[in-house]
PQR file with spaces between the fields and no chain letter, atoms N, CA, C, O and H, PARSE charges and radii, in Angstrom:
ATOM       1  N    UNK     1      -6.383   19.200   64.824 -0.4000 1.5000
ATOM       2  CA   UNK     1      -6.338   17.786   64.708 -0.0000 2.0000
ATOM       3  C    UNK     1      -6.654   17.015   65.710  0.5500 1.7000
ATOM       4  O    UNK     1      -6.293   17.283   66.856 -0.5500 1.4000
ATOM       5  N    UNK     2      -7.528   15.725   65.344 -0.4000 1.5000
ATOM       6  CA   UNK     2      -8.248   14.641   66.439 -0.0000 2.0000
ATOM       7  C    UNK     2      -7.766   13.716   66.123  0.5500 1.7000
ATOM       8  O    UNK     2      -7.460   13.561   64.941 -0.5500 1.4000
ATOM       9  H    UNK     2      -7.822   15.507   64.413  0.4000 1.0000
ATOM      10  N    UNK     3      -7.518   12.749   67.077 -0.4000 1.5000
ATOM      11  CA   UNK     3      -7.215   11.507   66.931 -0.0000 2.0000
ATOM      12  C    UNK     3      -8.222   10.601   67.649  0.5500 1.7000
ATOM      13  O    UNK     3      -8.405   10.909   68.826 -0.5500 1.4000
ATOM      14  H    UNK     3      -7.767   12.874   68.038  0.4000 1.0000
ATOM      15  N    UNK     4      -8.966    9.469   67.156 -0.4000 1.5000
ATOM      16  CA   UNK     4     -10.173    8.962   68.017 -0.0000 2.0000
ATOM      17  C    UNK     4      -9.829    7.450   68.058  0.5500 1.7000
ATOM      18  O    UNK     4      -9.381    6.789   67.121 -0.5500 1.4000
ATOM      19  H    UNK     4      -8.817    9.218   66.199  0.4000 1.0000
ATOM      20  N    UNK     5     -10.105    7.039   69.253 -0.4000 1.5000
ATOM      21  CA   UNK     5     -10.049    5.499   69.723 -0.0000 2.0000
ATOM      22  C    UNK     5     -11.241    4.988   70.011  0.5500 1.7000
ATOM      23  O    UNK     5     -12.173    5.731   70.318 -0.5500 1.4000
ATOM      24  H    UNK     5     -10.469    7.576   70.014  0.4000 1.0000
ATOM      25  N    UNK     6     -11.388    3.500   69.944 -0.4000 1.5000
ATOM      26  CA   UNK     6     -12.572    2.942   70.430 -0.0000 2.0000
ATOM      27  C    UNK     6     -12.275    1.987   71.595  0.5500 1.7000
ATOM      28  O    UNK     6     -12.802    0.875   71.608 -0.5500 1.4000
ATOM      29  H    UNK     6     -10.631    2.896   69.694  0.4000 1.0000
ATOM      30  N    UNK     7     -11.375    2.422   72.661 -0.4000 1.5000
ATOM      31  CA   UNK     7     -11.097    1.921   73.805 -0.0000 2.0000
ATOM      32  C    UNK     7     -12.048    1.874   74.919  0.5500 1.7000
ATOM      33  O    UNK     7     -13.255    2.037   74.736 -0.5500 1.4000
ATOM      34  H    UNK     7     -10.947    3.326   72.650  0.4000 1.0000
ATOM      35  N    UNK     8     -11.520    1.650   76.092 -0.4000 1.5000
ATOM      36  CA   UNK     8     -12.467    1.731   77.459 -0.0000 2.0000
ATOM      37  C    UNK     8     -13.127    3.007   77.652  0.5500 1.7000
ATOM      38  O    UNK     8     -14.153    3.117   78.323 -0.5500 1.4000
ATOM      39  H    UNK     8     -10.540    1.517   76.240  0.4000 1.0000
ATOM      40  N    UNK     9     -12.515    4.027   77.038 -0.4000 1.5000
ATOM      41  CA   UNK     9     -13.171    5.175   77.344 -0.0000 2.0000
ATOM      42  C    UNK     9     -12.671    5.979   78.561  0.5500 1.7000
ATOM      43  O    UNK     9     -12.056    5.176   79.262 -0.5500 1.4000
ATOM      44  H    UNK     9     -11.682    3.938   76.493  0.4000 1.0000
ATOM      45  N    UNK    10     -12.657    7.149   79.105 -0.4000 1.5000
ATOM      46  CA   UNK    10     -12.406    7.814   80.174 -0.0000 2.0000
ATOM      47  C    UNK    10     -13.577    8.481   81.139  0.5500 1.7000
ATOM      48  O    UNK    10     -14.501    9.025   80.534 -0.5500 1.4000
ATOM      49  H    UNK    10     -13.156    7.802   78.535  0.4000 1.0000
ATOM      50  N    UNK    11     -13.616    8.488   82.404 -0.4000 1.5000
ATOM      51  CA   UNK    11     -15.061    9.100   82.840 -0.0000 2.0000
ATOM      52  C    UNK    11     -14.261   10.364   82.998  0.5500 1.7000
ATOM      53  O    UNK    11     -13.049   10.581   83.019 -0.5500 1.4000
ATOM      54  H    UNK    11     -12.865    8.046   82.896  0.4000 1.0000
ATOM      55  N    UNK    12     -15.571   11.306   83.129 -0.4000 1.5000
ATOM      56  CA   UNK    12     -15.496   12.567   83.310 -0.0000 2.0000
ATOM      57  C    UNK    12     -14.520   13.222   84.716  0.5500 1.7000
ATOM      58  O    UNK    12     -14.039   14.348   84.847 -0.5500 1.4000
ATOM      59  H    UNK    12     -16.555   11.130   83.112  0.4000 1.0000
ATOM      60  N    UNK    13     -14.478   12.178   85.533 -0.4000 1.5000
ATOM      61  CA   UNK    13     -13.758   12.739   86.764 -0.0000 2.0000
ATOM      62  C    UNK    13     -12.291   12.504   86.629  0.5500 1.7000
ATOM      63  O    UNK    13     -11.481   13.125   87.317 -0.5500 1.4000
ATOM      64  H    UNK    13     -14.869   11.264   85.426  0.4000 1.0000
ATOM      65  N    UNK    14     -11.870   11.412   85.550 -0.4000 1.5000
ATOM      66  CA   UNK    14     -10.385   11.042   85.478 -0.0000 2.0000
ATOM      67  C    UNK    14      -9.860   11.947   84.233  0.5500 1.7000
ATOM      68  O    UNK    14      -8.652   11.962   83.997 -0.5500 1.4000
ATOM      69  H    UNK    14     -12.527   10.907   84.991  0.4000 1.0000
ATOM      70  N    UNK    15     -10.672   12.624   83.516 -0.4000 1.5000
ATOM      71  CA   UNK    15     -10.167   13.242   82.408 -0.0000 2.0000
ATOM      72  C    UNK    15      -9.389   14.511   82.807  0.5500 1.7000
ATOM      73  O    UNK    15      -8.636   14.981   81.954 -0.5500 1.4000
ATOM      74  H    UNK    15     -11.653   12.611   83.707  0.4000 1.0000
ATOM      75  N    UNK    16      -9.487   15.147   84.059 -0.4000 1.5000
ATOM      76  CA   UNK    16      -8.899   16.241   84.548 -0.0000 2.0000
ATOM      77  C    UNK    16      -7.321   15.759   84.611  0.5500 1.7000
ATOM      78  O    UNK    16      -6.419   16.583   84.459 -0.5500 1.4000
ATOM      79  H    UNK    16     -10.099   14.765   84.752  0.4000 1.0000
ATOM      80  N    UNK    17      -7.066   14.399   84.840 -0.4000 1.5000
ATOM      81  CA   UNK    17      -5.956   13.893   85.428 -0.0000 2.0000
ATOM      82  C    UNK    17      -5.204   13.320   84.462  0.5500 1.7000
ATOM      83  O    UNK    17      -4.085   12.991   84.856 -0.5500 1.4000
ATOM      84  H    UNK    17      -7.799   13.730   84.963  0.4000 1.0000
ATOM      85  N    UNK    18      -5.484   13.055   83.149 -0.4000 1.5000
ATOM      86  CA   UNK    18      -4.862   12.517   82.194 -0.0000 2.0000
ATOM      87  C    UNK    18      -3.751   13.180   81.679  0.5500 1.7000
ATOM      88  O    UNK    18      -3.026   12.264   81.291 -0.5500 1.4000
ATOM      89  H    UNK    18      -6.393   13.322   82.829  0.4000 1.0000
ATOM      90  N    UNK    19      -3.263   14.108   81.477 -0.4000 1.5000
ATOM      91  CA   UNK    19      -2.499   15.123   80.899 -0.0000 2.0000
ATOM      92  C    UNK    19      -1.224   15.311   82.047  0.5500 1.7000
ATOM      93  O    UNK    19      -0.240   16.010   81.809 -0.5500 1.4000
ATOM      94  H    UNK    19      -3.852   14.852   81.793  0.4000 1.0000
ATOM      95  N    UNK    20      -1.410   14.616   83.236 -0.4000 1.5000
ATOM      96  CA   UNK    20      -0.463   14.666   84.359 -0.0000 2.0000
ATOM      97  C    UNK    20       0.543   13.963   84.209  0.5500 1.7000
ATOM      98  O    UNK    20       0.246   13.046   83.444 -0.5500 1.4000
ATOM      99  H    UNK    20      -2.210   14.048   83.430  0.4000 1.0000
ATOM     100  N    UNK    21       1.926   13.878   84.636 -0.4000 1.5000
ATOM     101  CA   UNK    21       3.064   13.153   84.798 -0.0000 2.0000
ATOM     102  C    UNK    21       2.788   11.945   85.401  0.5500 1.7000
ATOM     103  O    UNK    21       2.513   11.908   86.600 -0.5500 1.4000
ATOM     104  H    UNK    21       2.167   14.623   85.258  0.4000 1.0000
ATOM     105  N    UNK    22       2.833   10.767   84.594 -0.4000 1.5000
ATOM     106  CA   UNK    22       2.882    9.297   85.105 -0.0000 2.0000
ATOM     107  C    UNK    22       1.386    8.776   85.581  0.5500 1.7000
ATOM     108  O    UNK    22       1.118    7.705   86.126 -0.5500 1.4000
ATOM     109  H    UNK    22       3.056   10.796   83.620  0.4000 1.0000
ATOM     110  N    UNK    23       0.433    9.920   85.191 -0.4000 1.5000
ATOM     111  CA   UNK    23      -1.091    9.391   85.497 -0.0000 2.0000
ATOM     112  C    UNK    23      -1.202    8.060   84.457  0.5500 1.7000
ATOM     113  O    UNK    23      -0.539    7.887   83.433 -0.5500 1.4000
ATOM     114  H    UNK    23       0.651   10.790   84.749  0.4000 1.0000
ATOM     115  N    UNK    24      -1.974    7.398   84.881 -0.4000 1.5000
ATOM     116  CA   UNK    24      -2.385    6.189   84.314 -0.0000 2.0000
ATOM     117  C    UNK    24      -4.162    5.993   84.819  0.5500 1.7000
ATOM     118  O    UNK    24      -4.545    5.859   85.981 -0.5500 1.4000
ATOM     119  H    UNK    24      -2.513    7.538   85.712  0.4000 1.0000
ATOM     120  N    UNK    25      -5.014    6.026   83.607 -0.4000 1.5000
ATOM     121  CA   UNK    25      -6.454    5.380   84.012 -0.0000 2.0000
ATOM     122  C    UNK    25      -6.518    3.799   84.574  0.5500 1.7000
ATOM     123  O    UNK    25      -6.166    2.735   84.065 -0.5500 1.4000
ATOM     124  H    UNK    25      -4.702    6.135   82.663  0.4000 1.0000
ATOM     125  N    UNK    26      -7.101    4.127   85.795 -0.4000 1.5000
ATOM     126  CA   UNK    26      -7.345    2.639   86.083 -0.0000 2.0000
ATOM     127  C    UNK    26      -8.596    2.115   85.675  0.5500 1.7000
ATOM     128  O    UNK    26      -9.525    2.919   85.751 -0.5500 1.4000
ATOM     129  H    UNK    26      -7.386    4.991   86.209  0.4000 1.0000
ATOM     130  N    UNK    27      -8.889    0.881   85.226 -0.4000 1.5000
ATOM     131  CA   UNK    27     -10.152    0.255   85.134 -0.0000 2.0000
ATOM     132  C    UNK    27     -10.033   -1.187   85.194  0.5500 1.7000
ATOM     133  O    UNK    27      -8.931   -1.698   85.396 -0.5500 1.4000
ATOM     134  H    UNK    27      -8.134    0.228   85.164  0.4000 1.0000
ATOM     135  N    UNK    28     -11.198   -1.966   85.017 -0.4000 1.5000
ATOM     136  CA   UNK    28     -11.190   -3.291   85.099 -0.0000 2.0000
ATOM     137  C    UNK    28     -10.118   -4.172   84.325  0.5500 1.7000
ATOM     138  O    UNK    28      -9.741   -5.265   84.748 -0.5500 1.4000
ATOM     139  H    UNK    28     -12.093   -1.552   84.853  0.4000 1.0000
ATOM     140  N    UNK    29      -9.644   -3.561   83.098 -0.4000 1.5000
ATOM     141  CA   UNK    29      -8.649   -4.354   82.535 -0.0000 2.0000
ATOM     142  C    UNK    29      -7.399   -3.670   82.814  0.5500 1.7000
ATOM     143  O    UNK    29      -6.527   -3.993   82.008 -0.5500 1.4000
ATOM     144  H    UNK    29      -9.950   -2.673   82.755  0.4000 1.0000
ATOM     145  N    UNK    30      -7.043   -2.872   83.648 -0.4000 1.5000
ATOM     146  CA   UNK    30      -6.000   -2.173   84.002 -0.0000 2.0000
ATOM     147  C    UNK    30      -4.370   -3.118   83.895  0.5500 1.7000
ATOM     148  O    UNK    30      -3.293   -2.584   83.629 -0.5500 1.4000
ATOM     149  H    UNK    30      -7.752   -2.610   84.303  0.4000 1.0000
ATOM     150  N    UNK    31      -4.539   -4.329   84.127 -0.4000 1.5000
ATOM     151  CA   UNK    31      -3.587   -5.376   83.979 -0.0000 2.0000
ATOM     152  C    UNK    31      -3.153   -5.492   82.728  0.5500 1.7000
ATOM     153  O    UNK    31      -1.953   -5.688   82.536 -0.5500 1.4000
ATOM     154  H    UNK    31      -5.414   -4.763   84.343  0.4000 1.0000
ATOM     155  N    UNK    32      -3.972   -5.401   81.755 -0.4000 1.5000
ATOM     156  CA   UNK    32      -3.433   -5.611   80.378 -0.0000 2.0000
ATOM     157  C    UNK    32      -3.085   -4.515   79.481  0.5500 1.7000
ATOM     158  O    UNK    32      -2.801   -4.550   78.284 -0.5500 1.4000
ATOM     159  H    UNK    32      -4.947   -5.242   81.911  0.4000 1.0000
ATOM     160  N    UNK    33      -3.167   -3.495   80.328 -0.4000 1.5000
ATOM     161  CA   UNK    33      -2.901   -2.093   79.260 -0.0000 2.0000
ATOM     162  C    UNK    33      -1.548   -1.537   79.584  0.5500 1.7000
ATOM     163  O    UNK    33      -1.254   -1.114   80.702 -0.5500 1.4000
ATOM     164  H    UNK    33      -3.398   -3.466   81.301  0.4000 1.0000
ATOM     165  N    UNK    34      -0.807   -1.554   78.643 -0.4000 1.5000
ATOM     166  CA   UNK    34       0.599   -1.198   78.972 -0.0000 2.0000
ATOM     167  C    UNK    34       0.925    0.449   79.022  0.5500 1.7000
ATOM     168  O    UNK    34       0.146    1.218   78.459 -0.5500 1.4000
ATOM     169  H    UNK    34      -1.045   -1.897   77.735  0.4000 1.0000
ATOM     170  N    UNK    35       1.799    0.822   79.538 -0.4000 1.5000
ATOM     171  CA   UNK    35       2.265    2.270   79.513 -0.0000 2.0000
ATOM     172  C    UNK    35       2.507    2.835   80.638  0.5500 1.7000
ATOM     173  O    UNK    35       1.793    2.477   81.575 -0.5500 1.4000
ATOM     174  H    UNK    35       2.431    0.197   79.995  0.4000 1.0000
ATOM     175  N    UNK    36       3.575    3.881   80.903 -0.4000 1.5000
ATOM     176  CA   UNK    36       3.863    4.383   81.664 -0.0000 2.0000
ATOM     177  C    UNK    36       3.289    5.759   82.153  0.5500 1.7000
ATOM     178  O    UNK    36       3.674    6.369   83.150 -0.5500 1.4000
ATOM     179  H    UNK    36       4.155    4.171   80.142  0.4000 1.0000
ATOM     180  N    UNK    37       2.584    6.034   81.529 -0.4000 1.5000
ATOM     181  CA   UNK    37       1.806    7.524   81.877 -0.0000 2.0000
ATOM     182  C    UNK    37       2.480    8.590   81.302  0.5500 1.7000
ATOM     183  O    UNK    37       2.208    9.693   81.775 -0.5500 1.4000
ATOM     184  H    UNK    37       2.271    5.538   80.718  0.4000 1.0000
ATOM     185  N    UNK    38       3.505    8.531   80.163 -0.4000 1.5000
ATOM     186  CA   UNK    38       4.247    9.585   79.528 -0.0000 2.0000
ATOM     187  C    UNK    38       3.707   10.441   78.422  0.5500 1.7000
ATOM     188  O    UNK    38       3.789   11.666   78.335 -0.5500 1.4000
ATOM     189  H    UNK    38       3.726    7.635   79.778  0.4000 1.0000
ATOM     190  N    UNK    39       3.040    9.450   77.443 -0.4000 1.5000
ATOM     191  CA   UNK    39       2.725    9.782   76.012 -0.0000 2.0000
ATOM     192  C    UNK    39       1.898   10.974   76.328  0.5500 1.7000
ATOM     193  O    UNK    39       2.495   11.990   75.972 -0.5500 1.4000
ATOM     194  H    UNK    39       2.974    8.455   77.514  0.4000 1.0000
ATOM     195  N    UNK    40       0.762   11.220   76.858 -0.4000 1.5000
ATOM     196  CA   UNK    40      -0.176   12.273   76.843 -0.0000 2.0000
ATOM     197  C    UNK    40       0.496   13.338   77.553  0.5500 1.7000
ATOM     198  O    UNK    40       0.451   14.481   77.099 -0.5500 1.4000
ATOM     199  H    UNK    40       0.277   10.395   77.148  0.4000 1.0000
ATOM     200  N    UNK    41       1.240   13.024   78.835 -0.4000 1.5000
ATOM     201  CA   UNK    41       2.032   14.154   79.112 -0.0000 2.0000
ATOM     202  C    UNK    41       2.934   14.908   78.212  0.5500 1.7000
ATOM     203  O    UNK    41       2.834   16.125   78.058 -0.5500 1.4000
ATOM     204  H    UNK    41       1.277   12.095   79.203  0.4000 1.0000
ATOM     205  N    UNK    42       3.821   14.168   77.617 -0.4000 1.5000
ATOM     206  CA   UNK    42       4.865   14.689   76.844 -0.0000 2.0000
ATOM     207  C    UNK    42       4.200   15.533   75.720  0.5500 1.7000
ATOM     208  O    UNK    42       4.576   16.636   75.323 -0.5500 1.4000
ATOM     209  H    UNK    42       3.903   13.179   77.742  0.4000 1.0000
ATOM     210  N    UNK    43       2.963   14.684   75.212 -0.4000 1.5000
ATOM     211  CA   UNK    43       2.381   15.540   73.915 -0.0000 2.0000
ATOM     212  C    UNK    43       1.709   16.929   74.474  0.5500 1.7000
ATOM     213  O    UNK    43       1.858   17.990   73.868 -0.5500 1.4000
ATOM     214  H    UNK    43       2.658   13.788   75.535  0.4000 1.0000
ATOM     215  N    UNK    44       1.121   16.843   75.423 -0.4000 1.5000
ATOM     216  CA   UNK    44       0.748   18.172   76.132 -0.0000 2.0000
ATOM     217  C    UNK    44       1.556   19.060   76.374  0.5500 1.7000
ATOM     218  O    UNK    44       1.190   20.212   76.140 -0.5500 1.4000
ATOM     219  H    UNK    44       1.000   15.981   75.916  0.4000 1.0000
ATOM     220  N    UNK    45       2.824   18.846   76.885 -0.4000 1.5000
ATOM     221  CA   UNK    45       3.680   19.900   76.953 -0.0000 2.0000
ATOM     222  C    UNK    45       4.305   20.415   75.812  0.5500 1.7000
ATOM     223  O    UNK    45       4.781   21.550   75.795 -0.5500 1.4000
ATOM     224  H    UNK    45       3.121   17.911   77.076  0.4000 1.0000
ATOM     225  N    UNK    46       4.336   19.611   74.807 -0.4000 1.5000
ATOM     226  CA   UNK    46       4.723   20.107   73.535 -0.0000 2.0000
ATOM     227  C    UNK    46       3.953   20.967   73.047  0.5500 1.7000
ATOM     228  O    UNK    46       4.383   22.043   72.632 -0.5500 1.4000
ATOM     229  H    UNK    46       3.950   18.689   74.820  0.4000 1.0000
ATOM     230  N    UNK    47       2.835   20.675   73.019 -0.4000 1.5000
ATOM     231  CA   UNK    47       1.534   21.408   72.186 -0.0000 2.0000
ATOM     232  C    UNK    47       1.460   22.811   73.171  0.5500 1.7000
ATOM     233  O    UNK    47       1.335   23.954   72.730 -0.5500 1.4000
ATOM     234  H    UNK    47       2.486   19.800   73.356  0.4000 1.0000
ATOM     235  N    UNK    48       1.559   22.472   74.463 -0.4000 1.5000
ATOM     236  CA   UNK    48       1.711   24.092   75.158 -0.0000 2.0000
ATOM     237  C    UNK    48       2.557   24.894   74.997  0.5500 1.7000
ATOM     238  O    UNK    48       2.253   26.084   75.079 -0.5500 1.4000
ATOM     239  H    UNK    48       1.661   21.544   74.821  0.4000 1.0000
ATOM     240  N    UNK    49       3.906   24.501   74.712 -0.4000 1.5000
ATOM     241  CA   UNK    49       5.204   24.910   74.470 -0.0000 2.0000
ATOM     242  C    UNK    49       4.810   25.712   73.200  0.5500 1.7000
ATOM     243  O    UNK    49       5.077   26.910   73.110 -0.5500 1.4000
ATOM     244  H    UNK    49       4.154   23.534   74.645  0.4000 1.0000
ATOM     245  N    UNK    50       4.228   25.089   72.313 -0.4000 1.5000
ATOM     246  CA   UNK    50       4.139   25.995   70.999 -0.0000 2.0000
ATOM     247  C    UNK    50       2.758   26.796   70.944  0.5500 1.7000
ATOM     248  O    UNK    50       2.313   27.149   69.852 -0.5500 1.4000
ATOM     249  H    UNK    50       4.012   24.115   72.387  0.4000 1.0000
ATOM     250  N    UNK    51       2.022   27.105   72.248 -0.4000 1.5000
ATOM     251  CA   UNK    51       1.099   28.065   72.390 -0.0000 2.0000
ATOM     252  C    UNK    51      -0.396   27.131   71.928  0.5500 1.7000
ATOM     253  O    UNK    51      -1.436   27.737   71.672 -0.5500 1.4000
ATOM     254  H    UNK    51       2.384   26.818   73.135  0.4000 1.0000
ATOM     255  N    UNK    52      -0.334   25.986   71.884 -0.4000 1.5000
ATOM     256  CA   UNK    52      -1.421   25.041   71.595 -0.0000 2.0000
ATOM     257  C    UNK    52      -2.303   24.590   72.831  0.5500 1.7000
ATOM     258  O    UNK    52      -1.842   24.719   73.965 -0.5500 1.4000
ATOM     259  H    UNK    52       0.511   25.493   72.092  0.4000 1.0000
ATOM     260  N    UNK    53      -3.291   24.177   72.671 -0.4000 1.5000
ATOM     261  CA   UNK    53      -4.280   23.550   73.529 -0.0000 2.0000
ATOM     262  C    UNK    53      -4.690   21.854   73.029  0.5500 1.7000
ATOM     263  O    UNK    53      -4.824   21.370   71.905 -0.5500 1.4000
ATOM     264  H    UNK    53      -3.666   24.072   71.750  0.4000 1.0000
ATOM     265  N    UNK    54      -4.802   21.283   74.318 -0.4000 1.5000
ATOM     266  CA   UNK    54      -4.827   19.862   74.003 -0.0000 2.0000
ATOM     267  C    UNK    54      -6.240   19.448   74.865  0.5500 1.7000
ATOM     268  O    UNK    54      -6.446   19.999   75.947 -0.5500 1.4000
ATOM     269  H    UNK    54      -4.693   21.675   75.231  0.4000 1.0000
ATOM     270  N    UNK    55      -7.229   18.414   74.306 -0.4000 1.5000
ATOM     271  CA   UNK    55      -8.267   18.344   75.219 -0.0000 2.0000
ATOM     272  C    UNK    55      -8.733   17.147   74.704  0.5500 1.7000
ATOM     273  O    UNK    55      -8.285   16.810   73.608 -0.5500 1.4000
ATOM     274  H    UNK    55      -7.061   17.967   73.427  0.4000 1.0000
ATOM     275  N    UNK    56      -9.833   16.170   75.465 -0.4000 1.5000
ATOM     276  CA   UNK    56     -10.366   15.057   75.258 -0.0000 2.0000
ATOM     277  C    UNK    56     -11.597   15.009   75.590  0.5500 1.7000
ATOM     278  O    UNK    56     -12.012   15.698   76.523 -0.5500 1.4000
ATOM     279  H    UNK    56     -10.197   16.444   76.355  0.4000 1.0000
ATOM     280  N    UNK    57     -12.415   14.172   74.873 -0.4000 1.5000
ATOM     281  CA   UNK    57     -13.672   13.948   75.111 -0.0000 2.0000
ATOM     282  C    UNK    57     -13.910   12.235   74.910  0.5500 1.7000
ATOM     283  O    UNK    57     -13.540   11.494   73.999 -0.5500 1.4000
ATOM     284  H    UNK    57     -12.078   13.613   74.116  0.4000 1.0000
ATOM     285  N    UNK    58     -14.557   11.999   75.954 -0.4000 1.5000
ATOM     286  CA   UNK    58     -14.668   10.506   76.218 -0.0000 2.0000
ATOM     287  C    UNK    58     -15.769    9.948   77.118  0.5500 1.7000
ATOM     288  O    UNK    58     -16.022   10.542   78.166 -0.5500 1.4000
ATOM     289  H    UNK    58     -14.857   12.601   76.694  0.4000 1.0000
ATOM     290  N    UNK    59     -16.376    8.947   76.809 -0.4000 1.5000
ATOM     291  CA   UNK    59     -17.115    8.414   77.864 -0.0000 2.0000
ATOM     292  C    UNK    59     -16.946    6.989   77.997  0.5500 1.7000
ATOM     293  O    UNK    59     -16.633    6.352   76.992 -0.5500 1.4000
ATOM     294  H    UNK    59     -16.170    8.464   75.958  0.4000 1.0000
ATOM     295  N    UNK    60     -17.114    6.384   79.134 -0.4000 1.5000
ATOM     296  CA   UNK    60     -16.473    4.851   79.457 -0.0000 2.0000
ATOM     297  C    UNK    60     -17.228    4.088   78.658  0.5500 1.7000
ATOM     298  O    UNK    60     -18.401    4.402   78.453 -0.5500 1.4000
ATOM     299  H    UNK    60     -17.368    6.901   79.951  0.4000 1.0000
ATOM     300  N    UNK    61     -16.642    2.923   78.063 -0.4000 1.5000
ATOM     301  CA   UNK    61     -16.997    2.327   77.029 -0.0000 2.0000
ATOM     302  C    UNK    61     -17.566    2.441   75.599  0.5500 1.7000
ATOM     303  O    UNK    61     -18.113    1.646   74.834 -0.5500 1.4000
ATOM     304  H    UNK    61     -15.690    2.667   78.229  0.4000 1.0000
ATOM     305  N    UNK    62     -17.170    3.939   75.531 -0.4000 1.5000
ATOM     306  CA   UNK    62     -17.281    4.411   74.003 -0.0000 2.0000
ATOM     307  C    UNK    62     -16.089    4.779   73.332  0.5500 1.7000
ATOM     308  O    UNK    62     -16.225    5.187   72.178 -0.5500 1.4000
ATOM     309  H    UNK    62     -16.726    4.585   76.152  0.4000 1.0000
ATOM     310  N    UNK    63     -14.735    4.710   73.900 -0.4000 1.5000
ATOM     311  CA   UNK    63     -13.549    5.597   73.491 -0.0000 2.0000
ATOM     312  C    UNK    63     -13.617    6.775   73.725  0.5500 1.7000
ATOM     313  O    UNK    63     -14.519    7.398   74.286 -0.5500 1.4000
ATOM     314  H    UNK    63     -14.624    4.378   74.836  0.4000 1.0000
ATOM     315  N    UNK    64     -12.432    7.210   73.201 -0.4000 1.5000
ATOM     316  CA   UNK    64     -11.997    8.811   73.353 -0.0000 2.0000
ATOM     317  C    UNK    64     -11.475    9.372   72.031  0.5500 1.7000
ATOM     318  O    UNK    64     -10.845    8.729   71.192 -0.5500 1.4000
ATOM     319  H    UNK    64     -11.699    6.705   72.745  0.4000 1.0000
ATOM     320  N    UNK    65     -11.856   10.785   71.953 -0.4000 1.5000
ATOM     321  CA   UNK    65     -11.063   11.737   71.054 -0.0000 2.0000
ATOM     322  C    UNK    65     -10.486   12.533   71.762  0.5500 1.7000
ATOM     323  O    UNK    65     -11.021   13.157   72.678 -0.5500 1.4000
ATOM     324  H    UNK    65     -12.368   11.308   72.635  0.4000 1.0000
ATOM     325  N    UNK    66      -8.836   12.644   71.285 -0.4000 1.5000
ATOM     326  CA   UNK    66      -8.016   13.413   71.759 -0.0000 2.0000
ATOM     327  C    UNK    66      -7.755   14.623   70.378  0.5500 1.7000
ATOM     328  O    UNK    66      -7.479   14.361   69.208 -0.5500 1.4000
ATOM     329  H    UNK    66      -8.401   12.137   70.540  0.4000 1.0000
ATOM     330  N    UNK    67      -7.934   15.819   70.949 -0.4000 1.5000
ATOM     331  CA   UNK    67      -7.667   17.209   69.942 -0.0000 2.0000
ATOM     332  C    UNK    67      -6.777   18.167   70.441  0.5500 1.7000
ATOM     333  O    UNK    67      -6.652   18.570   71.597 -0.5500 1.4000
ATOM     334  H    UNK    67      -8.158   16.032   71.900  0.4000 1.0000
ATOM     335  N    UNK    68      -6.175   18.482   69.425 -0.4000 1.5000
ATOM     336  CA   UNK    68      -5.279   19.513   69.746 -0.0000 2.0000
ATOM     337  C    UNK    68      -5.462   20.797   68.797  0.5500 1.7000
ATOM     338  O    UNK    68      -6.078   20.532   67.765 -0.5500 1.4000
ATOM     339  H    UNK    68      -6.277   18.154   68.486  0.4000 1.0000
ATOM     340  N    UNK    69      -5.086   22.028   68.923 -0.4000 1.5000
ATOM     341  CA   UNK    69      -4.853   23.037   68.278 -0.0000 2.0000
ATOM     342  C    UNK    69      -3.359   23.760   68.324  0.5500 1.7000
ATOM     343  O    UNK    69      -2.717   23.815   69.373 -0.5500 1.4000
ATOM     344  H    UNK    69      -4.586   22.244   69.762  0.4000 1.0000
ATOM     345  N    UNK    70      -2.964   24.209   67.299 -0.4000 1.5000
ATOM     346  CA   UNK    70      -1.741   25.046   67.214 -0.0000 2.0000
ATOM     347  C    UNK    70      -1.660   26.128   66.647  0.5500 1.7000
ATOM     348  O    UNK    70      -1.852   26.083   65.432 -0.5500 1.4000
ATOM     349  H    UNK    70      -3.485   24.164   66.446  0.4000 1.0000
ATOM     350  N    UNK    71      -1.404   27.269   67.160 -0.4000 1.5000
ATOM     351  CA   UNK    71      -1.654   28.594   66.194 -0.0000 2.0000
ATOM     352  C    UNK    71      -0.691   28.650   65.188  0.5500 1.7000
ATOM     353  O    UNK    71       0.424   28.226   65.491 -0.5500 1.4000
ATOM     354  H    UNK    71      -1.248   27.305   68.147  0.4000 1.0000
ATOM     355  N    UNK    72      -0.864   29.074   64.062 -0.4000 1.5000
ATOM     356  CA   UNK    72      -0.250   29.230   62.882 -0.0000 2.0000
ATOM     357  C    UNK    72      -0.005   30.426   62.555  0.5500 1.7000
ATOM     358  O    UNK    72      -0.978   31.169   62.424 -0.5500 1.4000
ATOM     359  H    UNK    72      -1.770   29.419   63.815  0.4000 1.0000
ATOM     360  N    UNK    73       1.203   30.906   62.352 -0.4000 1.5000
ATOM     361  CA   UNK    73       1.649   32.223   61.912 -0.0000 2.0000
ATOM     362  C    UNK    73       2.076   32.070   60.367  0.5500 1.7000
ATOM     363  O    UNK    73       2.498   31.068   59.789 -0.5500 1.4000
ATOM     364  H    UNK    73       1.993   30.302   62.458  0.4000 1.0000
ATOM     365  N    UNK    74       1.811   33.512   59.818 -0.4000 1.5000
ATOM     366  CA   UNK    74       1.896   33.473   58.174 -0.0000 2.0000
ATOM     367  C    UNK    74       3.389   33.757   58.369  0.5500 1.7000
ATOM     368  O    UNK    74       3.801   34.490   59.269 -0.5500 1.4000
ATOM     369  H    UNK    74       1.469   34.326   60.287  0.4000 1.0000
ATOM     370  N    UNK    75       4.274   33.067   57.374 -0.4000 1.5000
ATOM     371  CA   UNK    75       5.725   33.523   57.005 -0.0000 2.0000
ATOM     372  C    UNK    75       5.448   34.682   55.908  0.5500 1.7000
ATOM     373  O    UNK    75       4.675   34.722   54.951 -0.5500 1.4000
ATOM     374  H    UNK    75       3.939   32.472   56.643  0.4000 1.0000
ATOM     375  N    UNK    76       6.375   35.599   56.422 -0.4000 1.5000
ATOM     376  CA   UNK    76       6.539   36.703   55.071 -0.0000 2.0000
ATOM     377  C    UNK    76       7.896   36.433   54.290  0.5500 1.7000
ATOM     378  O    UNK    76       8.188   37.114   53.306 -0.5500 1.4000
ATOM     379  H    UNK    76       7.002   35.567   57.200  0.4000 1.0000
């Protein structure tokens, strides 16, 4: 599954940090962006506990695409 936004985007250097607890990307519009730095951390932890993987593709000024995969098992 993927979710795309057209926000400020995230530089390559900062992408490695965004799934950490309380991390917020700082930028020129930092004062107008609300949040505590919990959403991506919690999502990442849930997906990890389910054996999945979460990633981001982003470029400053172009927005971001967040993707995740979760393994599926066939019920018998």
